[in-house]
KOLLOPA-469650 format. One record per residue (C-alpha): residue in one letter; z, y, x. Coordinates in steps of 0.5 Angstrom, whole numbers, plus 500, padded with zeros to 3 digits. Example, Ala and Ser with C-alpha at 12.3 -4.5 7.8 and 13.67 -1.06 7.14 Angstrom:
2
A516491525 S514498527 
END
This chain:
635
X616169474 X609172475 X607178480 X602181475 X601182467 X595178465 X594176458 X591169461 X598166464 X595160465 X592160472 X599164475 X604160473 X603155477 X602160483 X607158488 X607150485 X601148486 X598153491 X604154495 X602152502 X596158500 X603162499 X607159504 X601161509 X601168507 X608169509 X609166515 X603168518 X599176515 X602181519 X605186514 X611186511 X612182504 X618182499 X620180492 X626184489 X630182482 X631189478 X637191482 X633192488 X636185491 X631182495 X629175492 X624173498 X621176505 X616173509 X617172518 X614179519 X619183514 X625180517 X623181524 X622188522 X629188519 X631185526 X633178523 X631171526 X630169519 X628171512 X632167508 X638172512 X635178507 X636174500 X642177496 X641184501 X638191499 X634197503 X640200504 X642195508 X637195513 X634202513 X637210513 X641211507 X635217504 X630212506 X633207502 X634212496 X627214496 X625207496 X630205490 X628210486 X620209487 X622202484 X626203478 X621208477 X616202477 X621197473 X621203468 X614204468 X610199470 X606203474 X604200481 X604205487 X599205492 X599207499 X605210499 X607213506 X614212509 X618214515 X624212517 X628208524 X629201524 X632197531 X637199536 X633205539 X632208532 X625210534 X621213527 X616208525 X610210519 X609205514 X603205508 X606201502 X603199496 X608196491 X608193484 X612190478 X613183477 X613180470 X616173468 X612168463 X614173457 X612179460 X617182461 X619186468 X624183472 X624186478 X618189483 X613185490 X611190494 X606190502 X608194508 X603195513 X605198520 X601205521 X606208526 X601208532 X595211527 X600216525 X602217533 X595217535 X592222529 X598227531 X595227538 X589229536 X591234531 X595237537 X589236542 X585239538 X589245536 X591245543 X583246546 X582249539 X587255541 X584255549 X577256546 X578261542 X583264546 X579263553 X577270557 X572266560 X565264556 X565256555 X558254552 X553248550 X545248550 X540242548 X535241553 X531246550 X536251551 X538252545 X545254544 X549249541 X556252541 X559258544 X566260545 X568267541 X570271548 X562272548 X563277543 X567282547 X564278553 X556281551 X557285544 X553279541 X556276534 X558268536 X553266530 X548270533 X547266540 X549259537 X542256536 X538262540 X534261546 X539262552 X532266555 X533272550 X540273554 X537273561 X536281565 X532278570 X528271568 X528268576 X535267575 X534262570 X529259573 X533257579 X540256576 X534250572 X532248578 X539248582 X541244576 X535239576 X537238583 X544237582 X547236576 X551241577 X551248579 X558252582 X560260581 X552260581 X551268581 X545271575 X545276571 X546277564 X544282559 X549286553 X547287546 X546293549 X541291553 X546293560 X547288566 X552284566 X553280573 X555273572 X558267575 X556260571 X559253572 X555247568 X553241569 X548236565 X550232559 X548225559 X548221554 X550212555 X543211558 X543217562 X538221559 X540229559 X543232553 X544238555 X548243559 X555245559 X559250562 X563256563 X560263564 X565269568 X564277568 X563279576 X561286575 X568288577 X567284583 X562286585 X563293585 X569291589 X564287593 X559294594 X565298596 X568293601 X560293604 X560301604 X568301607 X565296612 X559300613 X562306615 X567303619 X562300623 X559307624 X565310626 X565303631 X560305635 X562312636 X569309640 X569306647 X571299646 X572295640 X575294634 X576287632 X580282629 X581275631 X584269627 X588263629 X589257624 X594252625 X590245628 X589251633 X582253632 X580261633 X574266631 X572274631 X570274622 X570282625 X567285632 X564292633 X558293636 X562295643 X564286643 X557285645 X558291652 X566288654 X564281653 X557280654 X556276647 X553278640 X559278635 X555274631 X556268636 X563268636 X565269628 X566262626 X568259633 X571263638 X570258645 X566263648 X569269648 X575265651 X571261656 X569269659 X576269660 X578269668 X581263671 X587265674 X589269667 X587264662 X593261661 X597267660 X591269655 X592263650 X601263652 X601270650 X597269643 X602263643 X606266642 X605272638 X602267633 X609264631 X614271632 X608275630 X610281633 X605286637 X600284641 X598287648 X595285655 X591288660 X587281663 X580280667 X574277664 X568274668 X562276665 X555274668 X552281669 X558285672 X562280674 X570282674 X572286669 X580289667 X580288659 X587292655 X587288649 X592290643 X593288636 X598288629 X597280627 X598277620 X601272617 X595269611 X597265605 X592258609 X597259614 X592262619 X595268623 X589275622 X590279628 X586287627 X586290634 X582294640 X580291646 X577296652 X575296658 X581299664 X577296669 X577303672 X583304671 X586300675 X582300680 X584307681 X592304681 X589299685 X588305690 X595309689 X598303690 X595302696 X595310698 X603308696 X604303702 X600307707 X606311705 X612306705 X609303711 X608309715 X616311713 X618305714 X616306722 X618313722 X625310720 X624305727 X622310731 X628314730 X632307731 X628306737 X629312740 X636313739 X638306741 X634306747 X635312750 X643312748 X642306754 X639310759 X644316757 X650311758 X647309765 X646316768 X652318764 X656312769 X652314775 X653320775 X662319773 X662314778 X659320784 X664325782 X669320785 X666318792 X667321798 X664317801 X657319804 X653312804 X656310797 X653316794 X646314798 X646308794 X648312787 X644316788 X638311788 X641308782 X641315778 X633316781 X632309778 X635310772 X631317770 X623314772 X625308767 X627313762 X622317763 X617310763 X620310756 X619316754 X612316754 X612309751 X615311746 X609317746 X605311746 X608308740 X607316736 X600316739 X598309735 X603310729 X597309725 X594304729 X599299731 X594293733 X592298739 X600298743 X599291744 X597288751 X599284756 X606285759 X608281765 X615278763 X618278770 X616285772 X618287765 X625284766 X626287773 X625293769 X630292764 X635290770 X634296773 X636301767 X642296766 X644296773 X650300773 X653296767 X651289771 X655291777 X660294774 X662289769 X660283775 X654281770 X650275773 X643274770 X640266771 X632266769 X628262767 X620265766 X615262770 X611265775 X605271772 X608269765 X606275760 X606276753 X602280748 X607285745 X608292744 X612294751 X617299747 X618294743 X619289748 X625294751 X627295747 X629287743 X631286751 X635291752 X639290745 X640282747 X642283754 X646288752 X649286747 X651280751 X654285756 X658289751 X661283747 X662279754 X670275754 X676278757 X677271761 X671270765 X665274768 X659274764 X654270765 X646271761 X641266761 X634268760 X628264758 X621265756 X617259754 X610257751 X610252745 X605249741 X603256737 X607263740 X612265746 X619263745 X625267748 X632264748 X638269751 X644265751 X650268754 X658266755 X662272752 X666272745 X661269740 X661269732 X665267727 X658264724 X661261717 X665269716 X659273718 X653269718 X649272712 X650279715 X649278723 X642283722 X645288716 X645295718 X651298720 X654291720 X659290726 X664285727 X668286734 X673292735 X668295740 X668303740 X662303741 X658299737 X654302732 X651296728 X644298729 X642293734 X641287731 X638291724 X633293729 X632288733 X630283728 X625289724 X621289730 X620282731 X619280724 X614287724 X610283729 X609277725 X615274729 X622271728 X629271730 X634265730 X642266732 X647260734 X654262736 X661259737 X667263737 X669263745 X663259747 X658264746 X651266743 X644264743 X639268740 X632264740 X626270739 X619266737 X613272738 X609270733 X601267734 X598273736 X603273743 X599268746 X593269750 
END
C-alpha cells in the first residue's frame, strides 16, 4: 500500500519494509494520533498516542473497529462522512478543527486533524490515513482570552470613571470612552494629545508629577481639570508609573474620577459646620461629639469653643485622643463616668450624668452631660451631646439640703423636747398626786408633816426640771453649750427624791456603785430623762413575788463614761421582743400605765449625744441596761 499517489512509486514501495524502523519510531513516540483506515473507515493500524486517546492499552485492540466504537455518534458520523468524501474525490482535508468527548468523564476535547487518501501500487484509493493533534488547552486558552478581552472591553467602554495611559512625555496613548461624558472631548481628540492641555491649573500637574517621581504612585490625588467648554472639573486621580523589564519608566496608567459633587457637599458641610460653630459659641456650655472604638480608643471629633472653658483644654488637643479630657475628671467620679459610658456603648441608650472635673485654674467644678449614641459601620459608637457647668446649681442644692437638714433636725429636737416634757413632768405629777392621795387619808400630824416635806421636795424637783427644760429651749440651736459637768452622785440623789414616794411605797432597794466626786459631761435634762426612764421602768416592772432591787453603777473605761442599771424584775423575752424593744409605742407587759415611749425617747437622747445603749434580759430574773455616753462624756 501507498500512503500517497506518486508517479515514481519505487521510493514508497519499501517504506513499510526497508524503512520500518523509522516508521515504528514515529508510531511509538510522536505525540499525535496517527491512524490508517480501509475504505469502510475501519482501523488498519493506529499508533500508541491514538490508542491512549481511545483509552486502549494496546494499539492492536483498535484493528477492525471504527470511530463509532470510540467517539460520540455525531462526531463519528462526521469523521466517516469526511473520509468517504476523500475516497470519492481523492482530495485531502487539512487542519480540520474537531471537538468531541472521550474517556469516562466525557470532557470536551478539541483537535486539529489532517486526512489524506491512501493509494495502492496501482494508484487506486484503498483507504485513508491521518494525523490529529490535541489542541484542547490552546482552545481553552483562546476562549479564556476572548472572554477576558470581552469582559475588560465591556468594563473599559462602560466604566464611569476614566481609565487613561500616557507615555513618558505626557502624551495620551489610551483613554476610556467615558471621557466624552466626563469632559465633552471626543476620545479620538484626546489620544495623541498632551495631558497639559487639559489641566485647569498647571500647578496641579506639577505637583502630581512630583509625587509620582517620589513615590511611583498616587491615590485620591485631587487636581482641577477643564472640559471642552473650559469649565472646571474637580478630579481625583489614582495612578502609578509603568516600567519595562529593565525597570525604566515607560509611561503612566491610572483612573480619574469626577469629584465635583463631593466637593460641593464638602463645601456645604463646611458652611454648615461654620454655622454650627457660630451658634455653639453663643450658647453656654459646649456642643460635642464623643467617639469610642471597639478597642477602647476614644476621641472628640467635634467640640465647640465652650469645651475649652469647661475642661481648660483646646478641642484640637482631644480631636484624636480623649485621654487628656478623661484625666480632668475628678478621681472620685472617674470610675463612675467610664462605667456609664461603657454601659451606654452596649445598650445605646441616652447617656446623662452629673460629675466633677478638677481643673488647673478653676479647681473642682460640676458638669452635667447628656448625649445620644449612634452605632457606626466600623463598630464604633459616636455620641452627639451637650455639656454644661452646673456648679452654681449644685451649690444652691447643697445649701437647700443643708437648710432642710437644719429644719429636719429642729423638728426632731422639737419632737424630742415634747416627749421629754411629757415623760419627765408625768413622773413629777404622778409623785405629787400620790403624796396628796396619802395626805388625804392620813390623820396623824407627824405623818402629815413628813409627807408635806415630800410634797415640798417634789415641788422643788418639778421646778428644777422645768428650769432645765427652759434651758434646753434657750440653747436648742447651740446644743454643745447645754452640756456641763454633772456630779453623778448628786444627780442620782435628785432622781431618788423625785421618785421618793414610789421608792417608799414599792419597798425599792437601790444599790449604788459610784466613785466619790464622779462627774459626767452631759446635758442635765437628757441625763434626768434617761435615769428617770430606766429607774422608773425598773420599779414599774418589778417582780410580784419579791421586793425590787435596783443596782446602779457608773465607771469610766478607756474612752467614755458607762452606766449600768440592773434590776430583779419580771424581765423581757429578748427572743420575742428584742428587735422591737426601743420602738415608739411598743409595750411588752400588761401594765396599764405603759405608754411605749420611754425607751424610744431614752435611746434617741443617748444617740443624739453620741452614745449608745445595750440591754440584757431574762424572763423572771431581771434586766440590765448598759449606757455608753460617748467620748465627749469624759472631761
